[in-house]
C-alpha positions in Angstrom: -0.2 0.2 0.0 1.3 3.7 -1.2 0.0 6.5 0.6 1.6 10.2 -0.3 -1.0 12.2 1.9 0.6 14.2 5.2 -1.0 16.9 7.4 1.3 20.0 7.4 2.1 19.6 11.3 3.6 16.2 10.2 5.6 17.0 7.2 6.9 20.2 9.0 8.9 17.7 11.6 9.5 15.5 8.9 11.5 18.4 7.4 13.1 19.4 10.8 14.1 16.0 11.7 15.7 14.9 8.1 17.9 18.1 7.7 15.6 19.8 5.2 14.1 22.9 7.1 14.9 24.6 10.6 12.7 27.1 12.5 15.4 30.3 12.6 16.3 31.4 15.7 14.8 28.2 17.2 16.9 28.7 20.3 15.6 31.7 21.1 12.1 30.4 20.8 11.9 30.8 17.3 11.8 34.3 14.4 7.7 34.4 12.8 7.5 33.1 9.4 11.4 32.8 9.1 13.0 29.2 8.4 16.5 28.2 7.7 17.5 25.7 5.2 19.2 22.6 6.5 22.0 20.5 4.7 19.9 18.4 2.9 17.4 21.3 2.2 20.2 23.4 1.2 21.5 20.6 -1.6 17.7 20.3 -2.4 16.8 23.9 -3.4 20.5 24.2 -5.2 19.2 21.5 -8.0 15.9 23.4 -8.0 17.2 26.6 -9.0 19.9 25.0 -10.9 17.4 23.0 -13.1 15.6 26.5 -13.7 18.2 28.0 -14.5 19.2 25.7 -17.1 15.8 25.6 -18.4 15.5 29.1 -18.8 19.2 30.5 -19.6 21.6 27.2 -20.4 19.0 25.3 -23.5 17.7 28.6 -24.5 19.3 31.3 -27.1 17.2 34.1 -26.2 17.7 34.2 -21.9 20.4 35.8 -20.4 21.7 35.5 -16.4 21.4 38.4 -14.0 22.2 38.5 -10.5 21.3 41.9 -9.4 21.5 43.6 -5.9 19.1 43.5 -2.8 19.7 47.0 -2.3 18.6 49.3 -5.0 18.0 53.1 -5.2 14.8 54.1 -3.1 13.6 56.1 -6.1 13.1 52.8 -8.2 10.5 51.7 -6.1 8.8 54.7 -5.8 8.6 54.8 -9.8 7.4 50.9 -9.8 4.2 51.9 -7.0 5.3 49.9 -4.7 5.6 52.5 -1.8 2.7 53.8 -2.3 0.4 50.9 -3.4 2.4 47.9 -2.2 0.3 46.5 0.9 -2.5 44.4 2.3 -5.6 45.3 4.3 -5.0 44.6 7.6 -7.2 44.3 10.9 -6.3 43.8 14.6 -8.0 42.5 17.4 -8.3 44.9 20.5 -8.7 41.7 23.0 -5.4 39.7 21.9 -3.4 42.4 20.0 -3.3 39.7 17.0 -3.3 40.9 13.5 -4.7 39.6 10.2 -5.6 40.0 7.0 -8.7 41.3 6.3 -9.0 40.1 2.3 -8.5 36.6 4.2 -11.2 36.7 7.0 -13.9 37.8 3.8 -12.7 34.6 2.2 -14.0 32.6 5.0 -17.3 34.2 4.6 -16.8 33.4 0.2 -15.8 37.0 -0.5 -13.4 37.3 -2.9 -11.9 40.9 -1.9 -8.2 40.8 -3.5 -6.8 44.1 -5.0 -10.4 45.4 -3.4 -10.5 49.2 -2.2 -10.1 49.8 1.4 -13.6 51.1 1.3 -14.9 48.0 0.1 -12.9 45.8 2.3 -14.1 47.6 4.9 -18.3 47.8 3.5 -18.5 44.0 3.2 -16.8 44.0 7.0 -19.7 45.8 8.1 -22.2 43.9 6.8 -20.9 41.1 8.5 -20.6 42.5 11.3 -24.3 43.1 11.6 -24.8 39.8 10.9 -22.4 39.6 14.3 -20.6 37.2 12.4 -16.9 38.9 12.8 -14.9 37.5 15.7 -11.4 36.6 15.9 -9.3 33.5 14.5 -7.4 33.5 17.8 -9.7 34.6 20.7 -12.4 34.7 19.6 -13.7 38.6 20.3 -15.3 40.4 18.8 -13.7 43.8 19.2 -12.3 43.6 15.6 -11.1 47.1 14.1 -12.0 48.8 10.6 -9.3 47.3 7.9 -6.2 50.0 7.1 -3.6 49.5 4.7 -0.5 47.8 5.9 2.7 48.5 4.0 4.4 45.3 2.9 7.8 46.9 2.2 10.7 46.2 4.5 12.8 49.4 5.4 15.8 49.7 6.4 18.8 52.7 5.6 21.9 53.2 4.3 25.0 55.7 5.7 26.6 56.5 8.8 25.5 53.7 11.4 24.1 56.6 13.8 21.7 57.7 11.4 18.2 57.6 12.4 15.9 55.8 9.9 14.6 59.0 7.9 13.3 59.4 4.5 16.8 60.7 3.8 18.5 57.9 4.0 16.0 54.9 3.9 16.3 52.3 1.6 14.3 49.1 1.1 15.1 45.1 0.9 13.5 44.5 -2.5 10.0 42.9 -2.1 10.2 41.1 -5.6 13.5 40.5 -7.8 11.9 41.7 -11.0 12.8 45.3 -9.7 16.9 44.6 -10.4 16.2 43.4 -14.0 14.1 46.4 -15.0 17.0 48.8 -13.9 19.3 46.8 -15.8 17.6 46.2 -19.1 19.5 49.2 -20.5 22.8 47.7 -19.1 22.2 44.5 -20.6 21.0 45.9 -24.4 24.2 47.9 -24.8 26.7 45.1 -23.3 25.2 42.2 -24.7 23.1 43.4 -27.8 20.2 41.1 -27.7 17.5 41.0 -30.3 13.6 41.3 -29.5 12.3 39.0 -27.9 14.6 38.4 -25.2 14.7 37.7 -21.8 16.7 38.3 -18.6 16.1 35.6 -15.6 17.5 35.5 -11.6 17.4 33.7 -8.8 17.5 36.0 -5.7 16.0 36.4 -2.1 13.3 39.2 -1.9 11.5 40.1 1.7 7.8 41.4 2.4 6.8 42.8 5.5 3.8 40.1 5.5 0.6 40.7 8.3 0.0 36.7 8.8 2.7 34.4 7.4 1.3 31.2 7.8 1.1 27.7 6.1 5.0 26.9 6.9 7.1 27.7 4.6 4.5 28.6 1.8 4.2 31.9 2.9 7.3 33.8 4.7 8.8 37.0 5.1 12.1 36.2 2.9 12.0 34.0 0.6 13.6 33.7 -3.2 12.1 34.4 -6.2 13.0 32.8 -9.9 11.9 35.2 -11.9 12.2 36.0 -15.9 11.3 38.6 -17.6 11.2 38.7 -21.6 11.0 42.0 -23.4 9.1 41.9 -26.8 7.2 44.1 -29.3 3.7 44.2 -28.0 2.4 42.1 -31.8 4.0 39.0 -30.4 2.6 39.1 -26.6 -0.5 36.8 -26.9 2.2 34.3 -29.1 5.2 35.0 -26.8 3.0 34.4 -23.8 1.3 31.1 -24.8 4.5 29.7 -25.9 6.1 30.8 -22.4 3.3 29.4 -20.4 3.7 25.6 -22.4 7.3 25.6 -21.8 7.0 26.4 -18.3 4.0 23.6 -17.9 6.1 20.9 -19.6 9.2 21.5 -16.9 6.7 20.8 -14.1 6.1 17.5 -15.7 9.7 16.8 -17.1 10.8 17.0 -12.9 8.2 14.5 -11.9 5.0 16.8 -11.1 1.5 14.6 -12.3 -0.6 16.7 -14.7 -3.4 16.3 -12.6 -1.9 17.9 -9.7 -1.4 21.2 -11.6 -3.8 23.5 -13.0 -4.3 26.9 -14.6 -5.9 29.7 -12.7 -7.1 32.7 -14.5 -7.0 36.3 -12.3 -10.0 37.9 -12.9 -8.8 40.9 -10.8 -5.5 42.5 -12.7 -3.2 44.8 -11.5 -3.5 48.2 -13.6 -0.4 47.7 -15.8 -1.5 44.0 -17.0 -3.4 43.0 -19.6 -3.5 39.0 -18.7 -2.2 37.2 -15.8 -2.4 33.4 -14.6 -0.9 31.1 -12.3 -0.1 27.4 -12.1 -1.1 25.9 -9.2 0.0 22.5 -7.6 -2.3 20.8 -5.4 -0.6 20.4 -2.0 -1.3 17.5 0.1 -0.3 18.9 2.9 -2.1 22.1 2.8 -5.5 20.2 1.1 -5.5 22.2 -2.5 -4.2 24.1 -4.7 -1.6 26.7 -4.1 0.5 29.1 -6.2 3.6 28.3 -7.3 4.4 30.5 -10.4 3.0 33.6 -12.1 2.8 34.6 -15.7 2.3 38.2 -16.4 1.3 40.0 -19.2 2.8 43.6 -17.7 2.7 45.7 -21.3 5.7 48.4 -20.9 4.3 50.2 -17.5 7.7 48.9 -15.6 9.9 50.5 -18.5 7.6 53.9 -18.9 8.0 54.6 -15.2 11.7 54.1 -14.9 12.2 56.1 -17.8 10.1 58.8 -16.2 12.1 58.8 -13.1 15.5 58.6 -14.2 15.7 60.2 -17.5 17.0 57.1 -19.1 16.5 56.5 -23.0 14.9 52.8 -22.3 13.6 52.8 -26.0 15.0 49.7 -28.2 15.5 50.0 -31.8 14.5 46.8 -33.6 16.1 47.0 -37.4 14.4 44.2 -38.5 11.0 46.3 -37.7 13.0 49.6 -38.2 10.8 51.3 -35.4 11.9 52.4 -32.0 9.7 51.6 -28.7 9.7 50.9 -25.0 9.1 47.1 -25.4 6.5 45.3 -23.4 7.0 42.7 -20.4 5.9 38.7 -20.5 6.8 37.8 -17.0 7.1 34.3 -15.3 7.8 34.5 -11.5 8.3 30.9 -9.7 8.7 30.7 -5.6 12.1 28.7 -5.2 10.6 27.9 -1.4 7.0 26.9 -3.2 8.6 24.6 -5.5 11.0 23.2 -2.8 7.8 22.7 -0.9 6.0 21.2 -4.0 8.4 18.7 -5.1 8.6 17.2 -1.3 5.1 17.4 -1.0 4.7 15.4 -4.0 7.3 13.0 -3.6 6.9 11.9 -0.3 5.7 8.2 0.4 5.0 6.0 2.8 5.3 1.9 1.9 4.4 -0.8 3.7 6.9 -3.1 3.2 7.1 -6.6 5.4 4.8 -5.4 7.7 6.7 -1.9 8.2 6.0 1.5 6.9 8.9 3.1 4.7 9.2 6.8 4.1 10.5 7.5 0.8 11.2 10.5 -0.9 10.9 9.7 -4.5 12.2 13.1 -6.1 13.7 13.3 -9.6 16.7 12.1 -9.1 18.1 15.2 -10.5 16.8 16.9 -7.8 17.9 14.6 -5.2 20.1 15.8 -2.4 22.3 13.0 -2.1 22.5 11.3 -5.7 24.6 8.6 -4.5 25.5 6.5 -1.0 28.0 4.4 -0.4 27.7 2.0 2.8 30.4 -0.4 4.3 28.6 -3.6 6.0 30.8 -3.0 8.7 33.5 -0.6 9.7 36.4 -3.3 10.1 38.0 -5.8 8.0 39.1 -2.8 5.7 35.4 -2.6 4.2 35.3 1.0 5.8 38.5 1.8 4.1 37.5 0.3 0.7 33.9 2.2 0.8 36.3 5.4 1.4 38.2 4.9 -2.1 35.0 4.3 -3.8 33.2 7.6 -2.4 36.4 9.4 -3.6 36.4 7.9 -7.1 32.9 8.9 -7.4 33.5 12.2 -6.3 35.7 12.9 -8.9 33.6 11.5 -12.0 30.1 12.8 -11.2 28.0 15.4 -10.8 26.3 15.6 -6.9 26.9 14.7 -3.5 28.3 11.3 -3.0 27.5 10.6 0.3 29.5 8.1 2.7 27.6 6.5 5.8 28.6 4.0 8.3 26.4 5.1 11.5 24.0 2.0 12.5 22.4 -1.2 10.9 22.7 -1.6 7.3 18.7 -1.3 7.2 18.5 1.5 8.9 20.6 3.3 6.6 19.1 2.4 3.4 15.8 3.7 5.2 17.7 6.8 5.9 18.9 7.5 2.7 15.3 6.4 1.2 14.1 9.3 3.7 16.5 12.1 2.2 15.3 10.6 -1.7 19.0 8.8 -2.5 18.1 7.4 -6.1 21.3 4.6 -5.3 23.0 3.1 -2.6 26.2 1.7 -2.9 27.1 -1.3 -0.2 30.7 -2.3 0.1 30.7 -6.3 2.1 33.6 -9.0 2.7 32.6 -10.4 -0.8 33.6 -7.3 -2.0 37.4 -7.6 -0.7 37.4 -11.2 -2.5 36.0 -10.2 -6.3 36.1 -6.5 -6.4 32.4 -5.9 -6.5 29.7 -4.1 -5.1 25.8 -4.2 -4.3 23.6 -1.2 -5.9 20.3 -0.7 -4.2 17.6 1.2 -6.1 15.7 3.6 -4.0 12.2 3.0 -5.8 12.1 -0.8 -6.4 14.7 -1.6 -3.5 16.0 -3.5 -6.1 19.7 -5.2 -5.7 22.6 -6.1 -8.0 25.8 -6.9 -8.1 28.2 -5.4 -10.3 31.9 -5.0 -10.2 33.7 -1.4 -8.9 35.5 -0.9 -12.4 31.7 -1.4 -14.0 30.0 1.2 -11.3 30.9 4.8 -12.8 28.8 3.5 -16.1 26.1 1.9 -14.1 25.5 5.2 -11.9 
């Protein structure tokens, strides 16, 4: 019997005990909605980012890589509209002092208030108050404030450490990574001389002062995005938009996400600069439903228009094939690296009955697995450990990815430990190895074992 279902609390505990994710500052009681990635979590996250970069940059001629700074000129965020309008509606409980997203409270009553004006949100809340339905989700008190806007921008400051945080020296930790792409668009054009359409892709940290960060690592205050901004002539927006949707959809299938577990969600309420917006949503078993993992937006030329206006820089592109100068429009694809990490673990987590016992195994795509091969000496004595370490050294020089050596506990417990971190192949060194130079290869998914010579081991792997 195979079972993939796992609740969120059990999932978080599994991630901690197996070295994937830890609560930040846990010895001090934790720090709300901030997490650290452990050894295996870091390796998995890096492999996901590597797979994304391979698909977005390495395998294409029309996308260029970038790694922009977290800090940018503060005016950039004024130009983009973030300083004035990047916020969420909040309500406070006067009794227990907890703070909540007003639109999330309305969602509980089937009211979609996403991007709604604050007066509309308050009208909906007042109607529910009149029906005596509004109460604090934590303490049950009905003493809830009206909604007000809460900025998601995280402020810091540059300059002398004795400077006060003021408008003269304020800087922002970027709330999304695409801002750096827009600011470097001009340099990319002038240094790399691309032809339209072309994209700029990057992976990087972003920060949001979320009112209520929840659902483990799904919504956090510090996170990583994988974004690509595709610059094009407006006449080809529809063609490019559809092409990128198909391209990214197939990437999920390629790395083992079943088609029945993802779907498209079309946004009916659009940002003022967008003409179309879709999300890929994944059916998280641990979150009991479909949630966004990647967004696709037809952004028009709003971003370049605003940055040209505020900076004074000339950002038009001269397209020699059209003999035309214009501000390119932008097709955006934006994925949360932490959310994809969550998705791949959620999809891979499997419990199986084996000989009357439960085996937990992560059936990750082998290219994403944190550890590619584990080398296990049957015993630490009689030269088995030394022989195993020689094989480790050989493999580390010849394969891409992590090769792990493990001599702790019985061989059965070591197999289970490797299953739980998703290691595709285990190689066991035993007493026969010392006489005939062969080892046992064990497959993670089937648990089948075959005997091969050490000289053929590399080709088999």
